[in-house]
C-alpha positions in Angstrom: -6.7 12.6 16.2 -4.1 11.7 13.6 -4.9 11.2 10.0 -2.9 9.6 7.2 -2.1 13.0 5.9 0.1 13.7 9.0 2.8 11.3 7.6 5.6 11.5 5.2 7.0 8.6 3.1 10.0 8.0 0.9 9.7 7.5 -2.8 11.8 5.0 -4.7 14.2 7.7 -5.6 14.7 8.6 -2.0 12.7 11.9 -2.0 10.3 12.4 0.9 6.7 13.3 0.2 3.9 14.1 2.5 0.7 12.0 2.2 -1.0 15.4 2.4 -0.3 15.4 -1.3 -3.2 13.0 -1.6 -5.6 15.0 0.6 -9.3 14.4 -0.2 -8.5 11.2 -2.1 -9.4 7.7 -1.0 -6.3 5.6 -0.7 -5.4 1.9 -0.6 -2.1 1.4 1.2 -0.5 -2.1 0.8 2.8 -3.7 2.0 4.0 -5.6 -1.0 6.6 -8.2 -1.9 7.8 -9.4 -5.3 8.5 -13.0 -4.5 5.4 -14.0 -2.4 2.6 -16.4 -3.0 0.3 -13.3 -3.0 2.5 -11.4 -5.6 -0.1 -12.0 -8.3 -2.3 -9.5 -6.4 -0.3 -6.8 -8.1 -2.5 -7.4 -11.1 -5.7 -6.9 -9.2 -4.3 -3.9 -7.4 -3.4 -2.4 -10.8 -6.9 -3.2 -12.1 -8.5 -1.3 -9.1 -6.2 1.6 -9.7 -7.1 1.7 -13.4 -10.8 1.4 -12.7 -11.1 3.9 -9.9 -8.2 6.3 -10.4 -10.3 8.9 -12.3 -12.6 8.8 -9.3 -9.7 9.8 -7.1 -8.4 6.4 -5.8 -4.7 6.3 -5.0 -3.0 2.9 -4.6 0.3 3.1 -2.8 2.6 0.0 -2.7 5.2 -0.3 0.0 7.7 -3.1 -0.8 8.6 -4.9 2.4 11.2 -7.6 3.0 10.3 -8.5 6.6 8.4 -11.6 5.8 10.7 -14.5 4.6 12.9 -12.1 2.6 10.5 -12.0 -0.3 11.6 -8.7 -1.9 14.5 -7.8 -4.1 17.4 -6.1 -2.5 17.5 -3.3 -5.1 14.4 -1.1 -5.4 15.0 -0.7 -9.2 14.6 -4.5 -9.5 11.3 -4.3 -7.6 9.9 -1.5 -9.8 11.0 -3.2 -13.0 9.6 -6.5 -11.9 6.2 -5.0 -11.1 6.0 -3.0 -14.3 7.1 -5.8 -16.6 5.1 -8.7 -15.0 2.0 -6.9 -13.7 1.8 -3.6 -15.6 2.0 -1.7 -12.3 1.5 2.1 -12.9 0.4 3.0 -9.3 3.1 4.5 -7.1 5.6 2.2 -5.4 7.4 3.7 -2.5 10.8 2.9 -1.0 11.2 -0.4 0.8 9.9 -0.2 4.4 9.6 -2.2 7.6 6.0 -2.5 8.9 6.6 -4.1 12.3 9.2 -3.8 15.1 11.3 -0.9 16.3 12.2 0.2 12.8 8.7 0.2 11.4 7.7 3.1 9.2 5.7 5.6 11.2 2.8 5.4 8.7 2.5 1.7 9.3 2.5 2.2 13.1 -0.4 4.5 12.6 -2.2 2.1 10.3 -1.8 -0.8 12.8 -3.0 1.3 15.7 -6.1 2.3 13.8 -6.9 -1.2 12.6 -5.8 -4.6 13.8 -2.4 -4.5 15.3 0.7 -6.2 13.9 0.9 -7.0 10.3 1.2 -10.8 9.8 2.3 -11.0 6.1 2.8 -9.3 2.8 -0.2 -7.7 1.0 -2.0 -6.5 4.1 -4.2 -3.7 2.7 -5.6 -0.6 4.4 -8.4 1.5 2.9 -8.4 5.2 3.7 -11.4 7.5 3.2 -11.3 11.0 1.8 -10.9 12.4 5.3 -7.7 10.5 5.9 -9.1 7.9 8.3 -8.5 4.2 8.1 -11.9 2.6 7.4 -10.9 -1.0 6.8 -8.1 -3.5 6.9 -7.8 -6.5 4.6 -5.6 -9.5 5.4 -3.4 -10.9 2.6 -5.8 -13.6 1.4 -8.4 -11.0 0.5 -8.2 -10.5 -3.3 -8.3 -6.9 -4.5 -11.5 -7.3 -6.4 -13.2 -8.4 -3.2 -12.7 -4.8 -1.9 -14.6 -3.1 -4.8 -17.8 -2.5 -2.7 -15.9 -0.9 0.1 -13.8 1.2 -2.3 -17.0 2.5 -4.0 -18.3 3.6 -0.6 -15.3 5.9 0.0 -15.2 7.2 -3.6 
């Protein structure tokens, strides 16, 4: 059975890292967008990261432009926007596709584990310390609504 640790992803600088880097840590993986109605959730995601990072929580943001072109063309614009407007310090990865033939392998795994196709930006996947997807949250779910579930995997 696959685990999230079996996948590699690209960082904003183009380097490839293995998610095995985060072995034994709970993760929250989110497809993000800088120009979306849900974009203010960056603040809540940062608050979760700040509150639970010392307990091991890793938040990983994956900018995605597949839904109504709501992401900047240039990844540097994305990272600057997130830092300046929402104080984001959690890792943002390179821009990805989450659906279709060009979907990032990680997101194919996440969708197979919980719920099928991703319908919009800010779909969130909670991963336990063993690397399994334990829950999926649709975009309308605010980050602070996930605290109880996060505390269970910490």
